[in-house]
C-alpha positions as CSV (number, residue, x, y, z in Angstrom):
1,M,0.0,0.0,0.0
2,T,1.4,3.4,-1.0
3,I,1.3,6.5,1.2
4,G,-1.4,7.9,-1.0
5,K,-3.6,4.8,-0.5
6,A,-2.8,4.9,3.3
7,I,-4.0,8.5,3.5
8,N,-7.1,7.6,1.5
9,K,-7.9,4.8,3.9
10,L,-7.3,6.9,7.0
11,R,-9.6,9.7,5.7
12,S,-12.3,7.3,4.6
13,D,-12.3,5.3,7.9
14,A,-12.7,8.6,9.7
15,N,-15.6,9.7,7.4
16,L,-13.8,12.8,6.4
17,S,-14.1,14.5,3.0
18,Q,-10.9,15.6,1.2
19,E,-11.9,19.2,2.1
20,Q,-12.2,18.4,5.8
21,F,-9.0,16.5,5.8
22,A,-7.2,19.4,4.1
23,T,-8.5,21.8,6.7
24,I,-7.2,19.7,9.6
25,F,-3.7,19.6,8.2
26,G,-3.6,23.1,6.7
27,V,-3.3,22.3,3.1
28,S,-5.5,22.7,0.0
29,Q,-8.1,20.1,-1.1
30,Q,-6.0,19.8,-4.4
31,S,-3.0,18.7,-2.3
32,V,-4.9,15.9,-0.6
33,Q,-6.3,14.8,-4.0
34,K,-2.7,14.7,-5.5
35,W,-1.5,12.7,-2.4
36,E,-4.2,10.1,-2.8
37,N,-3.8,9.8,-6.6
38,G,0.0,9.3,-6.1
39,D,0.9,12.5,-8.1
40,S,2.8,13.9,-5.1
41,V,3.7,13.0,-1.5
42,P,3.3,15.1,1.7
43,E,6.4,16.8,3.1
44,L,7.9,15.2,6.2
45,G,6.3,17.6,8.6
46,K,2.8,16.8,7.2
47,I,3.5,13.1,7.4
48,I,4.4,13.4,11.1
49,K,1.3,15.4,11.8
50,I,-0.9,12.8,10.0
51,S,0.8,10.0,12.0
52,K,0.2,11.7,15.3
53,H,-3.4,12.7,14.5
54,F,-4.4,9.2,13.6
55,D,-2.1,7.5,16.1
56,V,-0.4,5.3,13.6
57,S,3.3,4.6,13.2
58,L,5.3,6.3,10.5
59,D,6.1,2.8,9.3
60,A,2.4,2.1,8.9
61,L,1.8,5.4,7.1
62,I,4.8,5.4,4.8
63,L,5.1,1.7,4.1
64,G,1.4,1.0,4.2
65,N,1.6,-1.7,6.9
66,N,2.8,-2.1,10.5
67,N,5.0,-5.2,9.9
68,R,8.2,-3.4,10.7
69,M,6.8,-2.0,13.9
70,V,5.4,-5.3,15.0
71,E,8.6,-7.1,14.1
72,G,10.6,-4.6,16.0
73,F,8.6,-5.3,19.1
74,R,9.0,-9.0,18.6
75,N,12.7,-8.6,18.3
76,T,12.8,-6.4,21.4
77,C,11.2,-9.3,23.4
78,Q,14.0,-11.5,22.2
79,I,16.8,-9.1,23.0
80,K,18.9,-10.5,25.8
81,P,22.4,-9.8,27.0
82,Q,25.2,-12.3,26.4
83,Y,25.3,-13.6,29.9
84,A,28.5,-15.5,29.3
85,N,30.2,-12.1,28.8
86,I,29.0,-10.6,32.0
87,H,31.6,-10.7,34.8
88,D,30.5,-12.6,37.9
89,W,31.0,-9.5,40.0
90,E,28.3,-7.9,38.0
91,F,25.9,-10.8,37.9
92,Y,24.2,-11.3,41.2
93,S,22.9,-14.8,40.4
94,S,26.5,-16.0,40.0
95,N,27.1,-15.3,43.7
96,L,24.1,-16.9,45.4
97,M,26.2,-19.1,47.7
98,I,28.3,-16.1,48.8
99,E,25.0,-14.2,49.4
100,Y,23.7,-17.1,51.4
101,E,26.8,-17.3,53.6
102,Q,27.0,-13.5,54.0
103,S,23.4,-13.3,55.0
104,T,23.8,-16.1,57.4
105,D,26.8,-14.3,58.9
106,E,24.6,-11.3,59.4
107,G,22.1,-13.4,61.3
108,L,19.4,-13.6,58.7
109,D,17.2,-16.7,58.9
110,L,17.5,-18.4,55.5
111,E,17.8,-22.0,56.5
112,L,14.5,-22.8,54.7
113,Y,16.0,-21.6,51.4
114,K,19.5,-23.1,51.6
115,D,18.8,-25.9,49.1
116,V,17.2,-23.4,46.7
117,F,20.3,-21.1,46.9
118,N,22.5,-24.2,46.3
119,T,20.5,-25.5,43.4
120,V,20.1,-22.2,41.6
121,S,23.8,-21.4,42.0
122,R,24.6,-24.5,39.9
123,L,22.4,-23.4,37.0
124,P,24.2,-22.2,33.8
125,K,24.5,-18.4,33.6
126,G,21.4,-17.2,31.7
127,E,17.9,-15.6,31.9
128,T,16.4,-18.3,34.1
129,K,19.2,-18.1,36.7
130,K,18.9,-14.3,36.6
131,K,15.1,-14.4,37.3
132,I,15.3,-16.8,40.1
133,G,18.3,-14.9,41.6
134,D,16.1,-11.8,41.5
135,V,13.5,-13.6,43.6
136,L,16.1,-14.8,46.1
137,F,17.3,-11.2,46.5
138,E,13.8,-10.3,47.5
139,V,13.9,-13.2,50.0
140,V,17.1,-11.9,51.5
141,T,15.8,-8.3,51.8
142,N,12.6,-9.5,53.6
143,A,14.3,-12.1,55.8
144,T,14.1,-11.9,59.6
145,M,16.9,-12.2,62.1
146,R,17.5,-15.4,64.0
147,K,16.4,-15.0,67.6
148,E,19.6,-16.3,69.0
149,Y,21.9,-14.0,67.0
150,P,24.2,-12.3,69.5
151,Y,25.5,-9.3,67.6
152,T,24.1,-5.8,67.0
153,E,25.6,-4.3,63.9
154,P,24.2,-1.0,62.5
155,S,25.4,0.6,59.3
156,D,24.4,4.2,60.1
157,L,26.9,6.5,61.7
158,E,24.8,7.4,64.8
159,G,24.0,3.8,65.4
160,I,27.6,2.9,65.3
161,R,28.7,5.7,67.6
162,V,26.2,4.7,70.3
163,L,27.8,1.3,70.6
164,R,31.4,2.4,70.9
165,K,33.7,2.0,74.0
166,P,36.1,4.8,74.6
167,Y,39.8,4.2,74.9
168,K,42.5,6.6,76.0
169,Y,46.1,6.2,74.8
170,A,49.2,7.9,75.8
171,K,51.0,10.1,73.3
172,K,54.6,9.3,72.7
173,E,57.4,11.4,71.2
174,G,58.7,10.1,67.9
175,A,59.3,11.0,64.3
176,S,58.0,14.3,63.0
177,L,54.6,14.4,61.5
178,E,56.1,15.0,58.0
179,S,58.2,11.9,58.4
180,R,55.3,9.8,59.6
181,V,53.1,10.9,56.7
182,H,55.8,10.1,54.2
183,G,56.4,6.8,56.0
184,A,52.7,5.9,55.8
185,W,52.6,6.6,52.0
186,M,55.8,4.7,51.3
187,G,55.0,1.9,53.8
188,R,51.7,1.3,52.1
189,V,53.2,1.1,48.6
190,C,56.1,-1.2,49.6
191,G,53.8,-3.5,51.6
192,C,51.4,-3.7,48.7
193,K,54.2,-4.6,46.3
194,L,55.4,-7.4,48.5
195,G,52.0,-8.9,48.8
196,A,50.9,-8.3,45.2
197,N,53.3,-10.9,43.8
198,V,51.6,-13.7,45.7
199,E,48.0,-12.6,45.8
200,G,45.8,-15.6,45.5
201,V,48.3,-18.2,46.5
202,T,47.5,-20.8,49.2
203,V,49.6,-20.8,52.4
204,E,50.7,-24.3,51.7
205,E,52.2,-23.4,48.3
206,L,53.6,-20.1,49.5
207,T,55.4,-21.7,52.4
208,S,56.9,-24.4,50.2
209,F,58.0,-21.8,47.6
210,L,59.6,-19.6,50.2
211,K,61.5,-22.5,51.7
212,E,62.8,-23.6,48.2
213,T,64.0,-20.1,47.5
214,G,65.7,-19.4,50.8
215,N,63.1,-16.8,51.9
216,Y,61.5,-18.6,54.8
217,P,60.5,-17.1,57.2
218,M,59.7,-14.4,54.6
219,H,62.2,-11.5,54.9
220,R,62.5,-10.0,51.5
221,Y,60.8,-9.4,48.2
222,I,60.3,-12.3,45.8
223,L,62.6,-11.8,42.9
224,S,62.7,-13.0,39.3
225,T,65.8,-15.0,40.1
226,D,63.8,-17.1,42.5
227,V,61.7,-18.5,39.7
228,N,62.8,-20.9,36.9
229,E,60.9,-23.1,34.6
230,E,61.5,-26.3,36.5
231,L,60.4,-24.7,39.8
232,S,57.3,-23.2,38.2
233,K,56.0,-26.5,37.0
234,R,55.8,-27.8,40.6
235,Y,53.3,-25.1,41.6
236,S,49.8,-24.4,40.5
237,F,50.2,-20.7,41.4
238,P,51.8,-18.7,38.5
239,F,54.8,-17.4,40.3
240,A,56.7,-16.7,37.0
241,S,54.0,-14.4,35.7
242,R,54.3,-11.8,38.5
243,S,55.8,-8.3,38.3
244,F,59.1,-8.6,40.2
245,V,60.8,-5.7,41.9
246,D,64.1,-6.4,40.1
247,R,62.3,-6.0,36.8
248,V,60.4,-2.8,37.4
249,Q,61.4,0.8,38.2
250,C,58.4,1.8,40.2
251,M,55.2,0.6,41.8
252,P,52.7,-0.6,39.2
253,A,49.1,0.5,39.4
254,D,47.1,-1.4,42.1
255,D,43.6,-0.8,43.5
256,D,45.2,-0.7,47.0
257,T,47.2,2.3,46.1
258,N,44.8,3.8,43.6
259,Y,42.3,4.6,46.4
260,T,44.9,6.5,48.5
261,V,45.7,8.8,45.6
262,M,42.0,9.1,44.6
263,Y,40.8,10.1,48.0
264,Q,43.5,12.7,48.2
265,E,42.0,14.1,45.0
266,I,38.5,13.9,46.4
267,V,39.5,15.8,49.5
268,A,41.3,18.4,47.3
269,K,38.1,18.8,45.2
270,Y,35.3,18.5,47.8
271,G,37.1,19.3,51.1
272,F,37.0,17.6,54.4
273,D,33.2,17.7,54.3
274,F,32.8,15.5,51.2
275,T,29.6,13.4,51.1
276,P,29.0,9.8,50.1
277,F,27.3,11.2,47.0
278,D,30.5,13.1,46.1
279,V,32.4,9.9,46.4
280,S,30.0,8.1,44.0
281,R,30.4,10.8,41.4
282,A,34.2,10.8,41.8
283,W,34.3,7.0,41.3
284,M,32.5,7.3,37.9
285,D,34.6,10.3,36.8
286,M,38.1,9.2,37.9
287,I,38.6,5.5,37.3
288,G,37.2,3.0,34.7
289,K,34.9,0.2,35.7
290,S,37.5,-2.5,35.2
291,A,39.7,-1.1,38.0
292,Y,37.0,-1.8,40.6
293,C,36.5,-5.3,42.2
294,T,33.8,-7.1,44.0
295,A,31.7,-4.7,46.2
296,E,33.2,-1.7,44.5
297,R,32.3,-3.1,41.1
298,V,28.7,-3.7,42.3
299,A,28.5,-0.2,43.7
300,F,29.9,1.4,40.5
301,C,27.3,-0.4,38.4
302,N,24.6,0.6,40.9
303,F,25.7,4.3,40.5
304,V,25.3,4.0,36.8
305,K,21.8,2.5,37.3
306,G,20.8,5.5,39.5
307,F,21.2,4.0,42.9
308,E,22.7,6.5,45.4
309,P,24.4,5.8,48.7
310,P,23.6,4.0,50.9
311,F,21.3,2.0,48.5
312,S,24.3,1.6,46.1
313,A,25.8,-0.6,48.9
314,M,22.6,-2.6,49.5
315,Y,21.3,-3.5,46.0
316,K,22.4,-7.0,45.0
317,N,25.7,-6.8,46.7
318,P,26.8,-10.1,48.2
319,Y,30.3,-8.6,48.8
320,R,29.0,-6.0,51.3
321,E,31.4,-7.2,54.1
322,W,34.4,-7.9,52.0
323,I,37.8,-6.2,52.4
324,G,37.3,-3.5,49.7
325,A,36.4,-0.7,52.1
326,Q,39.1,-1.7,54.5
327,I,41.8,-0.9,51.9
328,R,40.3,2.6,51.1
329,G,40.5,4.4,54.4
330,D,44.1,5.2,54.8
331,Y,44.0,8.8,53.6
332,F,41.4,9.7,56.2
333,G,43.8,8.6,58.9
334,Y,46.7,10.5,57.3
335,I,44.9,13.8,57.3
336,N,43.4,13.5,60.8
337,P,46.5,12.9,63.0
338,G,45.4,12.4,66.6
339,D,41.7,12.5,65.8
340,P,40.6,8.9,65.3
341,E,36.9,9.9,65.6
342,K,37.1,12.3,62.6
343,A,39.1,9.8,60.6
344,A,36.5,7.1,61.3
345,E,33.7,9.4,60.4
346,M,35.3,10.2,57.0
347,A,35.9,6.5,56.5
348,W,32.2,5.9,57.2
349,R,31.2,8.4,54.6
350,D,33.3,6.5,52.0
351,A,32.5,3.0,53.1
352,S,28.8,3.5,53.0
353,V,28.8,3.8,49.3
354,S,29.7,0.2,48.8
355,H,29.6,-1.7,52.1
356,M,27.5,-2.5,55.2
357,K,28.0,-3.5,58.8
358,N,31.5,-5.0,59.3
359,G,32.5,-3.9,55.8
360,I,32.1,-0.4,57.0
361,Y,33.7,-1.0,60.4
362,G,36.9,-2.3,58.7
363,E,37.5,1.0,57.0
364,M,36.7,2.9,60.1
365,L,39.1,0.7,62.1
366,V,42.0,1.2,59.8
367,A,41.5,5.0,59.4
368,A,41.3,5.4,63.2
369,M,44.4,3.2,63.8
370,L,46.3,5.5,61.5
371,A,45.1,8.6,63.2
372,V,46.3,7.1,66.5
373,A,49.6,6.0,65.0
374,A,50.4,9.6,64.2
375,Q,50.9,10.1,67.9
376,T,52.3,6.8,69.2
377,N,54.1,3.7,68.1
378,N,52.6,1.5,70.8
379,M,50.9,-1.2,68.7
380,E,48.4,-2.2,71.3
381,D,47.3,1.5,71.8
382,I,47.0,1.9,68.0
383,V,44.8,-1.2,67.7
384,R,42.6,-0.4,70.7
385,G,42.4,3.2,69.6
386,G,41.0,2.0,66.3
387,L,38.6,-0.5,68.0
388,A,37.2,2.4,70.0
389,Q,35.5,3.7,66.9
390,I,33.5,0.6,66.0
391,P,30.6,-1.1,67.8
392,T,31.6,-3.3,70.6
393,T,28.7,-5.5,69.7
394,S,30.1,-6.4,66.3
395,R,31.8,-9.5,65.0
396,L,34.8,-7.5,63.9
397,Y,35.3,-6.0,67.4
398,E,35.0,-9.4,69.0
399,K,37.5,-11.1,66.7
400,V,40.1,-8.4,66.7
401,T,39.9,-8.1,70.5
402,E,40.5,-11.9,70.7
403,V,43.8,-11.3,68.8
404,V,44.8,-8.4,71.1
405,D,43.9,-10.2,74.3
406,G,45.7,-13.4,73.1
407,F,48.8,-11.4,72.4
408,K,48.7,-9.8,75.8
409,N,48.1,-13.1,77.5
410,G,51.0,-14.9,75.9
411,V,49.5,-16.7,73.0
412,S,52.4,-17.4,70.6
413,K,52.6,-16.0,67.1
414,A,52.2,-19.5,65.6
415,A,49.2,-20.3,67.6
416,C,47.6,-16.9,66.8
417,F,47.9,-17.4,63.0
418,E,46.8,-21.0,63.4
419,N,43.7,-19.9,65.1
420,I,42.9,-17.5,62.3
421,A,43.4,-20.2,59.7
422,K,41.1,-22.6,61.6
423,A,38.4,-20.0,61.9
424,Y,38.5,-18.9,58.3
425,N,39.2,-21.2,55.3
426,E,41.5,-19.5,52.8
427,R,40.0,-21.8,50.0
428,N,36.5,-20.3,50.7
429,V,36.5,-17.1,48.7
430,H,34.1,-15.5,51.2
431,H,36.5,-16.1,54.0
432,W,39.6,-15.3,51.9
433,C,38.3,-11.8,51.0
434,H,36.3,-11.0,54.1
435,T,37.0,-7.9,56.3
436,I,37.2,-9.8,59.5
437,S,39.7,-12.6,58.6
438,N,42.0,-10.0,57.0
439,A,41.7,-7.5,59.8
440,M,42.8,-10.2,62.2
441,I,45.9,-10.9,60.1
442,V,46.7,-7.2,60.0
443,V,46.4,-6.7,63.8
444,A,48.3,-9.9,64.5
445,S,51.1,-8.8,62.2
446,L,51.3,-5.4,63.9
447,L,51.4,-6.9,67.4
448,Y,53.8,-9.8,66.8
449,G,56.0,-7.8,64.4
450,G,57.2,-5.8,67.3
451,G,57.3,-2.5,65.4
452,D,59.8,-3.8,62.8
453,Y,58.6,-2.8,59.3
454,G,60.0,-5.7,57.3
455,K,59.2,-8.3,59.8
456,S,55.6,-7.1,60.1
457,I,54.7,-6.8,56.4
458,C,56.4,-10.2,55.7
459,M,54.3,-11.7,58.5
460,S,51.1,-10.4,57.0
461,V,51.9,-11.7,53.5
462,E,53.1,-15.1,54.7
463,A,49.8,-15.6,56.4
464,G,48.0,-15.8,53.0
465,F,44.5,-14.5,52.4
466,D,44.4,-11.1,50.7
467,T,48.2,-10.6,50.8
468,D,48.6,-7.3,48.9
469,C,45.8,-5.6,50.9
470,N,47.2,-6.8,54.2
471,G,50.8,-6.0,53.4
472,A,49.7,-2.5,52.3
473,T,47.7,-1.8,55.5
474,V,50.3,-3.1,57.8
475,G,53.0,-1.1,56.0
476,S,50.9,2.0,56.1
477,I,50.4,1.8,59.9
478,L,54.0,1.0,60.6
479,G,55.2,3.8,58.4
480,M,52.9,6.3,60.2
481,A,53.9,5.0,63.7
482,N,57.7,5.2,63.1
483,G,58.3,7.5,60.2
484,I,60.0,7.2,56.8
485,E,63.4,6.6,58.4
486,S,62.2,3.4,60.0
487,I,61.7,1.8,56.6
488,P,65.0,0.2,55.4
489,E,66.2,1.3,52.0
490,Y,66.0,-2.3,50.8
491,W,62.2,-1.9,50.6
492,T,62.0,1.6,49.2
493,K,64.8,1.7,46.6
494,P,63.1,-0.5,44.0
495,I,60.1,1.7,44.0
496,N,62.1,4.8,43.0
497,D,59.6,7.2,44.7
498,T,57.3,6.5,41.8
499,L,53.7,5.2,41.8
500,H,51.6,4.4,38.8
501,T,47.8,4.7,39.1
502,S,44.7,4.0,36.9
503,I,43.2,7.4,37.7
504,F,42.2,9.4,34.7
505,G,44.5,12.5,34.3
506,I,46.8,11.4,37.2
507,N,48.6,8.3,35.8
508,T,52.0,8.5,37.5
509,V,52.9,10.3,40.7
510,K,55.8,10.9,43.0
511,I,55.2,9.4,46.4
512,S,57.1,12.2,48.1
513,D,54.9,14.8,46.3
514,R,51.8,13.0,47.6
515,A,53.2,13.1,51.1
516,K,53.8,16.9,50.8
517,L,50.2,17.4,49.6
518,T,49.0,15.5,52.5
519,M,50.7,17.9,54.9
520,E,49.1,20.8,53.0
521,H,45.7,19.2,53.7
522,I,46.5,18.7,57.3
523,N,47.8,22.3,57.8
524,G,44.9,23.8,55.8
525,K,42.1,22.4,57.9
């Protein structure tokens, strides 16, 4: 059917004369006659007006039928994403057993649905798995707490503050603040580099490898000369593919160091009163999606979908108590020396965009410990000063306190780390990457390391779990407590004062320059 015949049919069905039709659309009767006879066609503006007036598609008017429109709707119904190409971090239904374990940890009563979670988790990635996963998310959000659950773990700042227990520490003379800040930056970078080379290895393989290479107990970086083809074949972990310090001239980009630089930039832009919403905008503007992992990846995708904090942390986020926030809070400790409460508050503002409960507490704990470390190098005071900023009724407080009390009561280093390994299974990814298991390793390394930088970061890495995160956090706190002079040149020289980042427009920075800018932020408060 031509457009002329379509106009004729529309006019006839509406019982309009050519003259009436012409009046409606502001043309002459002769023009309508020519259109219907096929001698001319309406200009585009008239076609659009006719289409709107008679509520028909342009396809139907111009082509004479609605086939293309109908086919388009049919195709839309069949349009689906290529689920195989969606990363598991971005596909909630790929993480249903993590969700089940996380929810159970939080005290939710999901026992009735355990078999459902287990069965659906084994389905192939696709539309069916997605739809059932959506239903299970609703189940989680509407679940009730188990009556016997012993913990109270709020995620809001006021709720957290009500449940704190004050702790007073004695200030001690030590390195200058400039030295401490520089030490914290460099300590974090070197500790991260040590752990990055073995991130993901099991303790069993790591211990065997270190013994074979003359580095047990661990006391130095792993070098390229430690690895040869014959040795590599004996291990499932890809030691040979790592970035060794004797083959690089700086610290490669890593999420553990990206965040420290990024939050310095956020404070420079938004000031000390930045909001969680400011953080969410900065994340999207400053780093690409692929640089974010687990809870951070979920939050980033939620920002894009329009979820704002704190809902960005809540929506389909099974990683909400993982270590991601715990590695992000260092800068808030750096710029609040001697003020752990303020450091923890800033950490809360950041953590709440992607984490809940103990995930938030982990960042608050680290930021507060660093603020205390700016005034003392007593490790017990540093840890207890950090604990004073999180709820005493939380799992994190309980487990970290167990480590501190054990150290004070004579529990050996070996027994302490054995207890952590028994409580948390490194082959269970939820345990491997959880805030609590890794915080216990950090605290144990600080206490049993005796204030020695190299000994402490090596202890944290040798314990396994999230090695680069723990090495970075331990190194940061030791550097703050004792100053840049306390970090032997062996650790700092390969880094050459240079740090690569994945931050748009920043790329590579000098660590010493970042320390100077930190001091400007402190002095400019």
